[in-house]
C-alpha positions as CSV (number, residue, x, y, z in Angstrom):
1,M,0.0,0.0,0.0
2,H,1.4,3.4,-1.0
3,K,1.2,5.9,1.8
4,T,1.3,9.7,1.3
5,Q,2.6,11.9,4.1
6,V,0.3,14.8,4.8
7,N,0.6,18.1,6.6
8,S,-1.9,17.8,9.4
9,S,-2.0,18.3,13.1
10,N,-3.7,14.9,13.6
11,I,-3.0,12.8,10.6
12,Q,0.5,11.7,9.6
13,S,-0.2,9.6,6.4
14,I,-2.9,8.4,4.2
15,G,-2.7,5.1,2.2
16,Y,-5.0,3.4,-0.2
17,D,-5.2,-0.1,-1.7
18,A,-7.3,0.1,-4.8
19,P,-7.9,-3.7,-5.4
20,S,-9.4,-4.0,-1.9
21,A,-10.8,-0.4,-1.7
22,T,-9.1,-0.1,1.7
23,L,-8.1,3.3,3.1
24,E,-5.5,3.4,5.8
25,V,-5.0,6.5,8.0
26,E,-2.0,6.8,10.3
27,F,-2.5,9.4,13.1
28,T,0.2,11.4,14.7
29,S,-0.5,9.5,17.9
30,G,0.7,6.4,16.1
31,D,-2.7,4.8,15.8
32,V,-3.5,3.3,12.5
33,Y,-7.0,2.6,11.2
34,Q,-8.2,0.9,8.0
35,Y,-11.5,1.9,6.5
36,F,-13.1,-0.7,4.1
37,N,-14.9,-0.4,0.8
38,V,-13.9,3.3,0.3
39,P,-14.2,4.3,-3.3
40,D,-11.2,5.6,-5.1
41,Y,-12.9,9.0,-5.9
42,L,-13.3,9.6,-2.1
43,Y,-9.7,8.8,-1.5
44,Q,-8.7,11.3,-4.2
45,Q,-11.0,13.9,-2.6
46,F,-9.4,13.2,0.8
47,L,-5.9,13.8,-0.6
48,Q,-7.1,17.1,-2.1
49,S,-8.9,18.4,1.0
50,S,-7.9,21.5,2.8
51,S,-8.6,19.9,6.2
52,Y,-7.8,16.2,6.4
53,G,-9.4,15.7,9.9
54,K,-12.6,17.4,8.9
55,F,-12.9,15.5,5.7
56,L,-12.3,12.2,7.5
57,N,-14.9,13.0,10.1
58,D,-17.5,14.4,7.6
59,N,-17.1,11.8,4.8
60,I,-15.5,8.6,6.0
61,S,-15.4,7.8,9.8
62,Y,-19.1,7.4,10.2
63,N,-19.9,6.0,6.8
64,Y,-17.5,3.1,6.4
65,R,-16.7,0.1,8.5
66,Y,-13.2,0.4,10.0
67,Q,-10.7,-1.4,12.2
68,K,-7.9,-0.2,14.4
69,I,-4.8,-2.2,13.4
70,K,-2.2,-0.4,15.5
């Protein structure tokens, strides 16, 4: 999974695996979450957002099944 480092106070990196439609978010705290069945267009919008935390809360966290992996 390719991960992109982002400039955010809460999020360190964002990764996406297209074949499984899995979004991975690593927080500055060290916690890592995977969100499942996230469409590619939403991942692209996430990367382009001006506030990663707000985008995650508004569009992903409560709409997709997730699992803490670290």
